[in-house]
C-alpha positions, -999 to +999 in steps of 0.1 A: +514+418-115+507+448-115+491+481-107+474+490-075+456+468-050+446+434-066+416+412-060+428+378-064+417+359-094+392+333-087+397+305-114+372+279-125+389+250-109+385+265-075+347+273-080+338+237-089+341+223-053+314+247-043+291+241-072+290+206-059+271+217-029+241+218-054+243+182-054+248+176-018+212+167-015+200+145-045+169+144-063+157+107-070+128+093-090+103+072-072+083+043-087+054+067-094+079+089-115+075+118-088+107+134-076+114+129-042+144+146-022+169+124-004+172+133+032+205+117+035+235+141+044+268+142+062+273+145+100+309+148+095+330+163+080+317+197+080+314+214+045+346+232+037+364+219+069+401+222+067+426+193+077+461+188+076+476+164+049+482+131+069+452+136+091+425+110+095+392+121+084+360+107+100+330+105+074+298+098+090+262+101+072+232+115+087+204+093+077+168+089+092+166+062+120+142+041+098+165+042+069+166+011+047+201+016+033+218-016+027+252-003+013+271+029+010+301+034-013+324+061-006+348+079-032+372+108-028+377+130-060+358+101-080+382+073-067+364+045-047+378+043-013+355+015+003+322+001+004+303-006+037+271-022+046+247+002+063+257+038+074+285+029+098+311+058+098+344+054+079+378+068+083+397+084+052+435+084+056+449+113+037+484+102+035+495+104-002+468+128-012+476+160-028+467+194-010+438+214-018+400+208-023+388+171-020+354+159-029+339+132-007+311+112-023+286+087-007+264+067-031+237+050-009+216+018-019+184+008-005+180-022-027+157-004-051+174+031-060+208+047-054+213+080-041+245+104-042+254+130-016+288+151-019+307+172+005+340+191+002+370+194+026+402+213+022+437+197+029+466+220+038+502+212+042+512+196+074+548+207+070+560+241+086+582+258+059+618+258+067+628+294+071+658+314+054+672+347+053+700+359+030+733+378+027+741+400-003+770+386-023+770+413-049+750+441-063+743+451-100+725+481-116+691+476-126+670+497-148+645+518-128+621+523-158+617+484-158+585+471-140+600+436-138+576+407-145+597+380-157+635+374-151+659+346-160+699+342-164+712+327-195+749+327-206+760+359-188+727+378-199+695+384-183+661+378-200+638+404-186+600+412-196+584+443-182+547+454-177+524+484-176+502+493-204+524+514-230+556+505-214+558+467-215+590+453-231+609+422-237+649+426-235+681+409-231+700+428-206+738+431-196+743+419-161+772+440-152+756+473-164+719+467-163+715+481-197+693+466-224+714+448-251+682+441-272+648+453-267+612+452-283+582+472-271+549+455-268+518+471-284+503+497-260+472+477-253+493+449-237+504+446-202+534+424-202+539+396-177+562+367-172+586+351-198+609+323-202+634+307-227+624+275-243+651+262-266+655+290-293+621+307-286+610+330-258+575+326-245+560+355-228+525+362-211+503+392-209+480+402-180+444+404-190+445+400-229+441+363-225+471+359-249+507+348-248+535+355-274+562+333-289+594+352-301+625+341-317+651+343-288+679+359-311+660+386-331+628+389-310+607+383-342+573+372-331+565+337-342+531+333-330+505+337-302+484+315-280+453+319-258+451+307-223+432+275-216+418+278-180+431+309-164+420+343-175+450+360-164+487+358-169+513+364-142+544+342-138+560+318-163+590+295-160+603+262-178+613+230-161+629+215-191+596+195-202+567+218-194+558+255-191+547+264-155+522+295-153+507+313-124+478+336-125+477+352-091+457+325-073+473+297-055+470+274-085+500+267-108+493+253-144+516+230-163+514+235-200+527+217-230+557+236-244+547+232-279+509+235-281+506+257-248+477+235-238+471+228-200+482+193-191+478+193-153+478+218-122+487+220-086+472+241-058+498+255-034+494+253+003+516+258+033+509+247+070+486+278+074+464+273+042+463+284+007+492+306-007+477+331-030+490+358-052+518+338-066+536+358-093+570+356-108+584+320-110+619+302-113+626+266-115+656+257-097+670+222-090+637+205-091+617+230-071+595+262-080+607+294-064+580+320-065+575+357-056+542+365-036+529+397-050+533+426-027+554+405-001+590+406+008+597+368+007+599+340-016+582+304-013+598+273-025+571+249-038+573+211-045+560+208-080+545+172-073+526+182-044+519+218-041+534+221-007+556+251+003+587+236+018+610+267+023+602+303+028+630+331+021+626+363+041+640+392+017+631+421+039+659+450+040+670+445+004+661+482-003+665+510+024+633+515+043+613+543+027+631+542-006+598+545-024+580+578-014+545+578-031+518+557-021+515+542-059+554+534-057+550+518-023+520+495-033+534+486-068+571+487-070+576+456-051+599+425-049+594+406-081+621+388-103+641+357-097+670+344-118+691+313-114+726+309-129+725+271-132+764+266-139+775+292-114+749+284-088+740+321-083+707+335-071+696+370-083+665+389-070+652+421-079+620+442-080+596+465-102+615+496-110+641+488-083+677+504-087+696+472-081+697+435-089+712+415-060+731+382-060+722+366-028+732+334-007+705+319+015+711+317+052+691+292+073+672+308+103+679+290+133+654+277+158+624+280+133 
């Protein structure tokens, strides 16, 4: 992404927990076939309340004093936690859960009928990210016409995809000179986004066209297209050796089948402060996902199993302060682009229309 101020994408998965509010007070059928409204709700937790992963969550129902409830079955995200006699409070231990929204369900039974009530909570990371700064090891030229969206290093060359309608490209770039060794232009209707090498093919996203492209890695001949499954936008893309990992500008990452491009799983990304939105360009490095945050001068390092941000890398100062003069450039020509030389253990970063690509080494920040 992209161009101008961006409103974060709200995807379908993130809407589902709130829709469940509609079912927080359930309708049941009496013996006279007349609908009656359940008056069982939740005293605790509060709707949408945030907890840190590992916290104990007290769950207590709000039922009338003359209730005849004989048992309550409690579930989290559809999995039974426990069944209790009466409406005594329970404690849900969140150790081992994933971060993100959790749906708590209580199924009450008075012996003649059952009723279901639901509520949502949010689990954020309990881990404060380890902080890093950097030192510049070497600088390389970078094409200032490249609105960088995807960046990877392969055998001495950079695979780079660029954006903006009418200017989007896919190219192999010479690291030493920054010049394109091979390039194709996307049709003007497409706003190019992230890309990644998968075997002998390149997979590339577009922004709002709900379409990805597949190219031959040697010739850049287009081999096919695919639609997005859940997200309506394409932002960043990387490959972990088994699955494609895609971002859409929210705090959600999608894991896709590398052959069918179907969504197979997803994680939500949180740090100790809450959801980490505007996730953009991605790179898979030594079992972790490195990500740009759109319009921010730092990277986050994400555990792909839990969605927890484990490290944060401050990249302020790579370009001289005030390098970009116009308001449009200041807003849009931002840090974006991460490439990893797996054999040489070299980390490269750049930005949209930046004049340089930087090889950097990470430096731990003491006392964080």
